[in-house]
C-alpha positions as CSV (number, residue, x, y, z in Angstrom):
1,M,31.7,26.0,-5.4
2,T,32.5,28.7,-7.9
3,D,35.7,30.6,-8.4
4,S,35.4,34.4,-8.4
5,Q,38.5,35.9,-9.8
6,S,39.7,39.3,-11.0
7,P,42.7,39.4,-13.4
8,A,46.0,40.3,-11.7
9,G,47.8,43.4,-12.8
10,S,44.7,44.9,-14.5
11,S,45.4,48.3,-16.1
12,R,41.9,49.5,-15.6
13,A,41.6,52.4,-13.2
14,D,40.2,51.7,-9.8
15,P,36.8,53.1,-9.0
16,P,36.5,56.1,-6.7
17,D,35.4,53.9,-3.8
18,A,38.0,51.2,-4.4
19,K,39.7,51.9,-1.0
20,Q,36.4,51.1,0.8
21,A,35.9,47.9,-1.2
22,P,36.6,44.7,0.9
23,S,39.8,42.9,0.0
24,Q,39.4,39.6,-1.9
25,S,41.3,36.5,-1.1
26,P,43.7,35.4,-3.8
27,P,42.3,32.9,-6.3
28,V,43.1,29.2,-5.9
29,D,45.3,27.6,-8.5
30,P,43.7,24.1,-8.9
31,L,46.8,22.7,-10.7
32,A,49.1,23.8,-8.0
33,V,46.8,22.3,-5.4
34,M,46.8,18.9,-7.2
35,R,50.7,18.9,-7.3
36,S,50.9,19.5,-3.6
37,K,51.5,17.0,-0.8
38,P,48.4,18.0,1.1
39,Y,46.3,17.1,-1.9
40,F,47.9,13.6,-2.0
41,V,47.1,13.3,1.7
42,A,43.5,14.3,0.9
43,L,43.3,11.5,-1.7
44,V,44.4,8.9,0.8
45,M,42.0,10.3,3.4
46,A,39.2,10.2,0.8
47,A,39.8,6.6,0.1
48,I,39.8,5.8,3.8
49,L,36.6,7.9,4.4
50,G,34.8,6.0,1.7
51,I,34.5,3.0,4.0
52,P,32.8,4.4,7.1
53,I,30.6,6.8,5.1
54,S,29.4,3.9,3.0
55,F,28.6,2.0,6.2
56,A,26.7,5.1,7.4
57,A,24.7,5.5,4.1
58,Y,23.9,1.8,4.0
59,G,22.8,1.8,7.7
60,F,20.5,4.8,7.0
61,L,18.9,3.3,4.0
62,A,18.5,-0.1,5.8
63,A,16.8,1.7,8.7
64,V,14.4,3.4,6.4
65,S,13.6,0.2,4.6
66,K,13.1,-1.8,7.9
67,I,10.7,0.8,9.4
68,Q,8.7,1.0,6.2
69,K,8.3,-2.7,6.1
70,F,7.3,-3.0,9.7
71,V,4.8,-0.2,9.7
72,F,3.1,-0.8,6.3
73,D,3.6,-4.6,5.8
74,D,4.3,-6.5,8.9
75,L,2.2,-4.6,11.5
76,P,-1.1,-4.6,9.5
77,E,-0.7,-8.3,8.7
78,D,-0.5,-9.0,12.4
79,V,-3.5,-6.8,13.2
80,F,-5.8,-7.4,10.3
81,S,-6.7,-10.8,8.8
82,G,-8.5,-9.6,5.7
83,G,-5.8,-7.4,4.3
84,T,-4.5,-3.9,5.1
85,P,-7.4,-1.4,5.2
86,A,-7.2,1.6,2.9
87,W,-7.2,4.0,5.9
88,W,-4.0,2.5,7.4
89,P,-1.5,5.1,6.1
90,V,-3.6,8.1,7.4
91,P,-2.5,8.1,11.1
92,W,1.1,7.2,10.2
93,L,1.3,10.2,7.8
94,V,0.0,12.4,10.6
95,L,2.7,11.0,12.9
96,C,5.2,11.6,10.1
97,G,4.3,15.3,10.0
98,L,4.5,15.7,13.7
99,L,7.9,14.0,14.1
100,T,9.3,15.9,11.1
101,A,8.0,19.2,12.3
102,L,9.2,18.7,15.9
103,T,12.7,17.8,14.6
104,V,12.9,20.8,12.3
105,R,11.5,23.1,14.9
106,Y,13.6,22.2,17.9
107,L,16.9,20.6,16.7
108,P,19.7,22.7,15.2
109,G,20.1,22.8,11.5
110,N,16.4,23.2,10.4
111,G,16.4,19.5,9.5
112,G,18.5,20.3,6.5
113,H,17.6,22.2,3.3
114,S,14.0,22.5,2.2
115,P,13.5,20.3,-0.9
116,A,11.1,22.9,-2.3
117,F,14.2,24.9,-3.4
118,G,15.9,21.9,-5.0
119,F,19.6,21.2,-4.6
120,H,21.8,24.1,-3.6
121,N,25.4,24.2,-2.3
122,D,25.7,27.7,-0.9
123,A,25.8,26.9,2.8
124,G,28.5,24.2,2.7
125,P,28.3,20.9,4.6
126,P,26.4,20.8,7.8
127,V,28.3,21.1,11.1
128,D,28.4,18.4,13.7
129,K,25.5,19.7,15.8
130,E,23.2,19.8,12.8
131,L,23.7,16.2,11.7
132,P,21.3,14.6,14.3
133,G,18.4,16.9,13.2
134,I,19.1,16.2,9.5
135,I,19.1,12.4,10.1
136,L,16.0,12.3,12.3
137,A,14.0,14.6,10.0
138,A,14.8,12.5,7.0
139,L,14.3,9.3,8.8
140,A,10.8,10.3,9.9
141,T,9.9,11.7,6.4
142,L,11.2,8.7,4.4
143,S,10.1,5.9,6.8
144,L,6.5,7.0,7.4
145,G,5.3,7.7,3.9
146,A,6.0,11.2,2.7
147,V,6.8,11.4,-1.0
148,L,10.5,12.4,-1.0
149,G,13.7,10.6,-1.7
150,P,16.8,9.9,0.4
151,E,19.4,11.5,-2.0
152,A,19.5,15.0,-0.4
153,P,19.9,13.7,3.2
154,L,22.6,11.3,2.1
155,I,24.5,14.1,0.4
156,A,24.2,16.2,3.6
157,I,25.1,13.2,5.9
158,G,28.1,12.2,3.7
159,G,29.4,15.8,3.5
160,G,28.8,16.5,7.1
161,L,30.6,13.3,8.4
162,A,33.6,14.0,6.1
163,A,33.9,17.6,7.2
164,L,33.6,16.5,10.9
165,T,36.4,14.0,10.4
166,V,38.7,16.7,8.9
167,H,38.1,19.0,11.8
168,L,38.7,16.2,14.3
169,V,42.0,15.3,12.6
170,K,43.1,18.9,12.2
171,K,41.1,21.7,13.8
172,D,42.7,24.5,11.8
173,A,42.3,22.7,8.4
174,P,42.2,25.1,5.5
175,P,38.7,25.7,4.0
176,M,39.7,24.1,0.7
177,A,40.6,20.9,2.5
178,V,37.2,20.8,4.2
179,V,35.4,21.5,0.9
180,I,37.3,18.8,-0.9
181,M,36.7,16.2,1.8
182,A,33.0,17.2,2.2
183,S,32.6,16.8,-1.5
184,A,34.2,13.3,-1.4
185,G,31.8,12.3,1.5
186,S,28.8,13.5,-0.5
187,F,30.1,11.6,-3.6
188,T,30.4,8.4,-1.6
189,A,27.0,8.6,0.1
190,I,25.0,9.4,-3.0
191,S,26.9,7.0,-5.3
192,T,25.8,4.1,-3.2
193,L,22.2,5.0,-3.8
194,L,22.4,5.9,-7.4
195,G,24.5,2.8,-8.1
196,S,27.2,4.6,-10.1
197,P,30.1,6.9,-9.0
198,L,29.7,8.6,-12.4
199,L,26.1,9.5,-11.8
200,A,27.1,10.9,-8.4
201,A,29.9,12.9,-10.0
202,F,27.5,14.5,-12.5
203,L,24.9,15.3,-9.8
204,I,27.4,16.8,-7.3
205,M,29.3,18.8,-9.9
206,E,26.3,20.1,-11.7
207,I,24.8,21.2,-8.4
208,A,28.1,23.0,-7.6
209,G,28.3,24.5,-11.1
210,I,32.1,24.1,-11.5
211,G,34.3,23.0,-14.4
212,G,37.8,23.1,-15.8
213,A,40.7,22.2,-13.6
214,T,38.6,22.9,-10.5
215,L,36.3,20.1,-11.6
216,S,39.2,17.6,-11.6
217,L,40.4,19.0,-8.3
218,M,37.0,18.2,-6.6
219,A,36.1,15.1,-8.6
220,V,39.2,12.9,-8.2
221,P,38.9,12.5,-4.4
222,G,35.1,12.0,-4.7
223,L,35.4,9.4,-7.4
224,L,38.1,7.5,-5.4
225,A,36.0,7.6,-2.2
226,S,32.8,6.6,-4.1
227,G,34.6,3.7,-5.8
228,I,35.7,2.3,-2.5
229,G,32.3,2.9,-1.1
230,A,30.6,1.0,-3.9
231,L,32.7,-2.1,-3.1
232,V,31.7,-1.7,0.6
233,F,28.1,-1.5,-0.4
234,I,28.3,-4.7,-2.5
235,G,29.9,-6.5,0.4
236,L,27.3,-5.3,2.9
237,D,24.5,-6.5,0.5
238,D,26.0,-10.0,0.7
239,W,27.0,-9.9,4.3
240,T,23.9,-8.6,5.9
241,G,21.3,-10.2,3.6
242,L,19.2,-7.0,3.8
243,G,19.3,-6.6,0.0
244,T,20.5,-3.8,-2.2
245,F,19.3,-0.2,-1.8
246,S,20.8,1.0,-5.1
247,L,18.8,2.3,-8.0
248,S,18.0,-0.4,-10.6
249,L,15.5,-1.1,-13.3
250,T,16.0,-4.6,-14.8
251,S,12.7,-5.6,-16.4
252,I,12.2,-3.2,-19.2
253,P,11.7,-4.7,-22.7
254,P,14.3,-4.0,-25.5
255,A,14.2,-0.6,-27.0
256,P,13.7,-0.1,-30.8
257,D,15.8,2.2,-32.8
258,P,14.8,5.9,-32.7
259,T,12.3,7.1,-35.2
260,V,10.9,10.5,-36.3
261,A,7.7,9.6,-34.3
262,T,9.5,9.0,-31.1
263,L,11.4,12.2,-31.4
264,A,8.2,14.1,-32.0
265,W,6.6,12.5,-28.9
266,A,9.8,13.4,-27.0
267,V,8.8,17.1,-27.5
268,V,5.3,16.3,-26.1
269,V,6.7,14.4,-23.1
270,G,9.1,17.3,-22.3
271,A,6.3,19.8,-22.5
272,I,4.0,17.8,-20.2
273,A,6.8,17.2,-17.7
274,A,7.6,21.0,-17.6
275,V,4.0,21.8,-16.8
276,L,3.8,19.1,-14.1
277,G,7.1,20.2,-12.6
278,W,5.9,23.8,-12.5
279,L,2.7,22.8,-10.7
280,I,4.6,20.7,-8.2
281,H,7.1,23.5,-7.5
282,S,4.4,26.0,-7.2
283,L,2.4,23.9,-4.7
284,G,5.5,23.2,-2.6
285,L,6.6,26.9,-2.5
286,S,3.1,28.2,-1.9
287,L,2.8,26.0,1.2
288,R,6.0,27.1,2.9
289,P,4.8,30.5,4.2
290,I,1.7,28.7,5.7
291,V,4.0,26.1,7.3
292,H,6.0,28.8,9.0
293,V,2.8,30.2,10.6
294,N,2.5,27.0,12.7
295,R,5.0,24.4,11.5
296,I,3.8,21.5,13.8
297,L,0.1,21.8,13.1
298,V,0.4,22.6,9.4
299,T,2.9,19.8,8.7
300,A,0.6,17.3,10.5
301,V,-2.3,18.5,8.4
302,L,-0.2,18.0,5.2
303,G,0.6,14.5,6.4
304,L,-3.1,13.9,6.9
305,L,-3.8,15.1,3.3
306,I,-1.0,12.8,1.9
307,G,-2.5,9.9,3.9
308,L,-6.0,10.6,2.6
309,T,-4.7,10.8,-1.0
310,A,-3.1,7.4,-0.6
311,M,-6.3,6.0,0.9
312,V,-8.4,7.3,-2.1
313,Y,-5.9,5.8,-4.5
314,Q,-6.3,2.3,-3.0
315,L,-10.1,2.6,-2.9
316,V,-10.5,3.9,-6.5
317,S,-7.8,1.8,-8.2
318,D,-7.9,-1.4,-6.0
319,N,-4.1,-1.2,-5.9
320,S,-2.0,-0.9,-2.7
321,F,-1.5,2.6,-1.3
322,T,2.2,1.8,-1.0
323,Q,2.4,2.6,-4.8
324,V,1.9,6.3,-4.1
325,L,3.7,6.6,-0.8
326,F,7.5,6.9,-0.2
327,S,10.1,8.0,-2.8
328,G,9.0,5.5,-5.5
329,Q,12.4,3.8,-5.7
330,D,11.0,0.4,-4.7
331,A,7.7,0.7,-6.5
332,L,9.2,1.9,-9.8
333,P,10.6,-1.4,-11.0
334,L,7.4,-3.2,-10.2
335,V,5.2,-0.7,-12.0
336,V,7.4,-1.0,-15.1
337,E,7.5,-4.8,-14.9
338,H,3.7,-5.0,-14.8
339,A,3.0,-2.0,-17.1
340,A,0.6,-4.1,-19.2
341,D,-1.6,-4.7,-16.2
342,Y,-2.5,-1.0,-15.7
343,S,-5.1,0.8,-17.7
344,V,-4.3,4.3,-19.0
345,W,-6.8,5.8,-16.5
346,V,-5.2,4.0,-13.5
347,L,-1.8,5.3,-14.7
348,I,-3.2,8.8,-14.9
349,L,-4.7,8.4,-11.4
350,L,-1.3,7.0,-10.1
351,A,0.6,9.9,-11.6
352,G,-1.9,12.5,-10.4
353,C,-1.9,11.2,-6.8
354,K,1.9,11.0,-6.7
355,T,2.2,14.5,-8.2
356,L,-0.2,15.9,-5.5
357,M,1.6,14.1,-2.7
358,Y,5.0,15.1,-4.0
359,G,4.0,18.8,-4.0
360,L,2.5,18.5,-0.5
361,S,5.7,16.8,0.8
362,L,8.0,19.5,-0.8
363,G,6.3,22.2,1.3
364,A,7.2,20.9,4.8
365,F,9.0,17.6,4.9
366,R,12.7,16.8,4.5
367,G,14.2,14.6,1.7
368,G,15.3,14.8,-1.9
369,P,13.4,15.6,-5.1
370,V,15.0,13.0,-7.5
371,F,13.1,9.7,-7.0
372,P,9.5,11.0,-6.9
373,A,10.3,12.9,-10.1
374,M,11.6,9.7,-11.7
375,F,8.5,7.8,-10.6
376,V,6.1,10.4,-12.0
377,G,8.1,10.6,-15.2
378,A,8.1,6.8,-15.6
379,V,4.4,6.5,-15.1
380,L,3.8,9.3,-17.6
381,G,5.9,7.4,-20.1
382,I,4.1,4.1,-19.5
383,A,0.7,5.9,-20.0
384,M,2.0,7.3,-23.4
385,S,3.8,4.1,-24.5
386,G,0.7,2.9,-26.4
387,L,0.5,5.9,-28.6
388,P,1.3,5.5,-32.3
389,G,5.0,5.2,-32.9
390,M,5.8,4.8,-29.2
391,S,7.1,1.9,-27.2
392,L,7.8,1.3,-23.5
393,A,11.6,1.7,-23.2
394,P,11.9,5.1,-24.9
395,A,8.7,6.3,-23.3
396,V,9.9,5.5,-19.8
397,G,13.4,7.0,-20.5
398,M,11.9,10.2,-21.9
399,G,9.5,10.5,-19.0
400,I,12.2,10.0,-16.4
401,G,14.7,12.4,-18.0
402,A,12.1,15.1,-18.7
403,M,10.6,15.1,-15.1
404,C,14.0,15.1,-13.5
405,A,15.0,18.1,-15.7
406,A,11.8,19.9,-14.7
407,M,12.3,19.3,-11.0
408,L,16.0,19.4,-10.6
409,R,17.0,22.0,-13.3
410,L,20.0,19.8,-13.9
411,P,19.8,18.8,-17.6
412,L,23.0,16.7,-17.8
413,T,22.3,14.7,-14.7
414,S,18.7,14.2,-15.8
415,A,19.6,12.8,-19.1
416,L,22.3,10.6,-17.6
417,L,19.9,9.3,-15.0
418,A,17.5,8.1,-17.6
419,V,20.1,6.6,-19.9
420,V,22.0,4.8,-17.2
421,L,18.8,3.4,-15.6
422,L,17.8,1.7,-18.8
423,G,21.0,-0.2,-18.9
424,A,21.9,-1.8,-22.3
425,D,19.0,0.1,-24.0
426,G,20.2,3.4,-22.7
427,V,22.4,4.1,-25.7
428,T,19.5,3.4,-28.1
429,V,17.0,5.8,-26.4
430,T,19.6,8.6,-25.8
431,P,18.4,10.8,-28.7
432,Q,14.8,10.8,-27.5
433,V,15.8,11.3,-23.9
434,V,18.0,14.3,-24.8
435,V,15.2,15.9,-26.8
436,A,12.7,15.4,-23.9
437,V,15.2,16.8,-21.4
438,A,16.0,19.8,-23.5
439,V,12.4,20.7,-24.1
440,A,11.5,20.3,-20.4
441,F,14.5,22.3,-19.2
442,V,13.8,25.2,-21.6
443,L,10.1,25.3,-20.9
444,I,10.5,25.1,-17.1
445,N,12.8,28.1,-17.3
446,V,10.4,30.0,-19.6
447,L,7.4,29.4,-17.4
448,P,6.8,31.9,-14.5
449,A,9.3,31.1,-11.7
450,S,6.9,29.0,-9.7
451,V,4.7,32.0,-8.8
452,P,7.4,34.6,-8.2
453,A,5.6,36.5,-5.4
454,V,5.0,33.2,-3.5
455,K,8.6,32.1,-4.1
456,K,9.9,35.4,-2.7
457,K,7.8,35.0,0.4
458,A,8.9,31.3,0.8
459,E,12.6,32.3,0.5
460,N,12.1,35.0,3.1
461,A,10.6,32.3,5.4
462,Q,13.5,29.9,4.8
C-alpha cells in the first residue's frame, strides 16, 4: 500500500482541465489513526485473529506434508518391494497439472496470483469466494510435486481470512481497517512458515513498498498477530506430533571470518544468480501465453515435463527424485548436512534440474517463488564451496541471498533470509551475503526485463 498525496493549500495554478480531474480522497494521517480507539480495537482483534489463522496455516502445511508423504513415500513402498521406480513421479505430476488447471479455470479467483510475476500487492486480499480456489490450486501444486513454495498461498489465505472476519464483524468496515487486518493475517500466516515474525514483517512490508509512520501503522498489528501465532504453532507442534513446518537449517559448519577472497567470490555468486534468475523468469513468462491457449492440456504437459526431469535426475545421479520435486524446504537441510557426499557434477545436475522445473512451474502452477530460489542458491553455494578461499557457510549464505534477490527483487528480505537461516553464523557471513545480494539485485535489473515482448504478452494474458 502506498500513500499518494498532494500538498494541501498549494499555490501552484490549477491546470486547464483541473475541473475534469477526478477528486482524490484526503490523505490518511497514520499518527492520528494510531491514536484512535478503532486502532486499539484493531490491535485486540489482530491478537485474537492470530490464533485461528495460525491453526489454518498449520493445517494447510500439515495437509501438504501428509499428501506428499503418502503419494511419494508410503504408497510406492506398499506397491513396490525393490524401491520406488524412477518413473513414479511422472503420472502424479500430470495429475498435478490437471487438478491445478481445472481449479484455476473453473473456480473464482484464478487460483491466486501467478508466481511468474513474483509478489505483488495491487489487488488487495482475496474475497471469500476466491479462497477455496486459492487453497485447492496451491494444495494440488505443492502436494503433487510442482516446484513452488507455500509462502504466497499462505499470504493470500491469511489476508483473505482476516478480511473476511472483518466484513463478518462489521459489513461497512472502512477500507483502512480491512487493509490493516488483512496485513496482520498475512503476517501471521507467513511468519509461521518462515519461523520469524521479523522475517515476515520485512517480506510483507517490502512487497507493499511502504515506510515511515505508515510502516508502523501496518506493522504493529501484524507483529502482534504473528507473535501470538508463533506461540500457537509451537504448541501445535508438540500437541499434534506432526512436526514443525517452519524454515530451519541446523547442520551447517561454523563460518570463518570474512576475507577478501570470499568477498570477491560474492560478486561471482551474485552474477551467476542474476543470470539463473533471468533464465527462470524468462522461461516462466514465455510459457504463460501458451498456457492461456489451452490451460488444462498445456499445464498437464508441463507437469509431464517436470515429472520426466525428476525421473532423469534419479536415473543419472542415483539420488531420489524427491530432491528436485516440491519447494525444497525439506530437502535443503539434508543436502546441506550431506554436502560432502555430492560431487560437483551431481550438484550442477541438481541445480540445473531444479532450475528447469522451477521455470516450468512458474508458467502455470500456483505457489510462491521463495523456497525453490533458496534451494537453487544453496546448491550453487555448495558447488562453489570448494573453490580457493571459500567455505560452506558463507557460500550457502551468499547463494541463498543472491538467488532470492534475483527471483524476488526484494534485496532487504533476501539478505535477511540468508542471514537468519544461518543462525549464529549469520552475523559472520553478513558482509559476503550483502555483497552477493547487491550484485544480483543490480544485475537482474540491468538485464533485459525477462524478454520484454514476452512479458507484455504474458501480462495481457493474466
